[in-house]
N, C-alpha and C positions, 0 to 999 in steps of 0.2 A: 504495498500499500503506501502512494505518493504521501510522504511527510511534506513537501515546498508545493503549496498552491500552485501558486508561479510557475511552476514547472505539470505540475497536472494541469493547469489550462495551456498548457504548451502541447499535454502528449492531446489532451481534447481537438485542440486544431491539426493533430498530425493528421489524428483517427479520422477525423469528416475531411481532407485535403486528399488521403489517400485511398476515399471513398470517388468510383467512379457519378456521374454525374446524375446518371438516372439508375432505378432503381435498382438495389442490389442485396443480398442476405446477409447475412456474416452473424456468428454465433459469440456472445457476450456470456463469459463468465464475471456475476458478479463477484465479487472483493467485499462487501462491507463500506460502511458507512463509513467519509473521512471526520468530515465535520458533521455538526448536530446534536439536536433535543429531544425529548421524547414532546408529544401534540399531539391530542387525540382532536377528530375532523368530525366535523357530519354534513350532511347533503340535504337542505330538507327536513331535517331535528333527526333523522338516524344516523347512526354512528358508521364509518366509513369501517370497510376490513382492514386491520385485526384491530373486533370492538375494544376499544381503552386506549390505556399512550401508549405511540412506539414511534421509534426515534426519525426523525425525520431533518434532512439536512442534503447536503454533496452527497453522491453516490461516488463508488470507484466501481470501474467495468476495466476488463484484458477483453482482446478479442483471440480465441482458441486459437492457437498458432501462434502471437504477434507478443515481440516480447516485453512491448509495455503497456502499462493502465492509465486509466485516463477519468476524466471526474465527467458525473451527467447528474439530470436531476429529471425527477420524477414528474409526467407529464399526467399523467391516469392516477390519482388516487381513487378509484376504486380498485384494482385491478393490482392484488399478491405478486412482488417482487420473487422470481425464480431463482434459485444458485445457476442455472444456466438457461439461456432458448436461444432459438434464433431471431433473431430482427430483422427487418426490412429497411434499410435506408433510403431516403431520396425523395419518401411524400411529404406534404406538409399538411398537416392536423392541425395548426389553426388556421382563424380566418388574420386577413390581414389587423386588422386592429389591435387583433390581441398580441399578435406576433411581437406590432410594434411596438407595446409596452410591457411585453417580457424582456425585449433588446435592449427598453427603456429602464427598465427595475436593474439590469444589469450591467447596462453602462455607468448606472448610477453607486451602486452598491455590488460590485463584484468582489471586491477586496474585503465585503464584509462575510463573507464565508471564509476567515481564517478561524474564527472562534465561532463555540456551537451556538450560540444565543443568536449572531451573524446570521448561521449557514440556513437552522430552522425557519428564520426569517423573511430569506429567503424564501426557499420551499411553500411556507405556506401566500408570500406571494406571488407567488405565482400559481398555487394552486386557486389563489383568488380568483387570479386574472383570467383562468384555463376556468373555471366552475360557476360563476358568479352571471346570473342571469341577463341579457343582454342590453336590459333598461338602466342596473345600473353599470355598465361599462363606459366610459371611463369615470363617469362623476360618484358613482358612490359603493367604491365600493371600500371593503373594509369586510374582517378576516372574521368582525366580532356581530354582522350583520346579515340578513341575505340567505342564497339560496348556501350556501359555502358557509358553515363559520369552522371554527376552532379554539381550541383551546392548549395552556399549558403551564405544567407545573414549575414550569422552569421560568425565573421572574423574567419579563422583559418582553416575552417572545409576540405573542400580541404584534404589544405596543409597538416594538421592534418592528412588526411587519407593517402595521397601519403608520406610519413614520416613514415608510420605501414608500409605498400606494399613495400618501396626499403628496407626495413629491416630485412625479416619473416625470410631470410636466418640463421640470427645469434641464432635464436632460435630453438629447438628441438618444434615434437610434440608430447606435454604434457599434452594435453586438446583430452578430450570425447565428442563427440557431438554429442546427442543422437535428431531423429524429428522425426516429429509431420505433417503427412498429412491433408488438410484436404478438402473436396470437397468443403465447403462452403465460405473458409477465409481463406485466407494463412497462406503459411506453414511455418511454424518456429523452429528453434531450440535449445537445452542448449545445454552448456556445462559449464565442470566438472573437473578440473582436476585428473591429472589418478593417482591411488593409489601408495605411491611408497611397492612395493613387500614384505612383514611381513621379507623376508627372508634377502634385503638387511636392511632394517633398526638391528634385529639382527644382523648382522653382520657390520656394524658401528658402535651397543652397545657395542661388543667384541671388536672393535680395540679403542674404548673409551677406553675400563677399560682395555686392555693391557697396551696402553697408562700411564694410571694413574700408572698404576704397575712399569710401569719401572722407570715413574717419581719420586717415592716412594723410589727405592730401588737406584737409583744415589746419591738420598738425601743421603740416609742411610747409604752408600759408602764414602760420601763427608767429615760425621761430625765422621768418624770412626778415 
């Protein structure tokens, strides 16, 4: 299991970029949770399985036959996770609005996954975005009310999730979502920062070089 979250997200990016663009089937081993806290969750007042508290947060997976593990998140709260299952990659499982909100969530708060409370709050916030009724998306997102509700015996998990949800409009959708769907295990997704286009990097380098040249010219003129 990977201990450095930044490296784990990098492995998630490697896993997703190594897959073909078209739908393909891969087999993943679930290695356990990286960070998380015990939560309980309900949909329309009915507890999801397993009933009672269960650990929610970032998940560690490894593709069978591949050397590296990667971080994923639960997309499907109503399905139990299997220790090993076949997944289909390439499908889009959320509508554009909800996908954009998930992207904003990780743009703003991906670093929070380094702590147990932060990782659990990220997962609850993601479930709220995914499971809440359309009428409550995005303005009424709240893990303590609506179709999807959740609680935790760990302090500040639900409050932190709601803080994340209440500030989504402050962030751009700068994370890419990649989906993995399984008939025998909960559907999952990975996230990775959207790369900055090379043209923008070159533009930034050019502007920086121009600024350095101007400063040198200004210093040269002042000393003449």
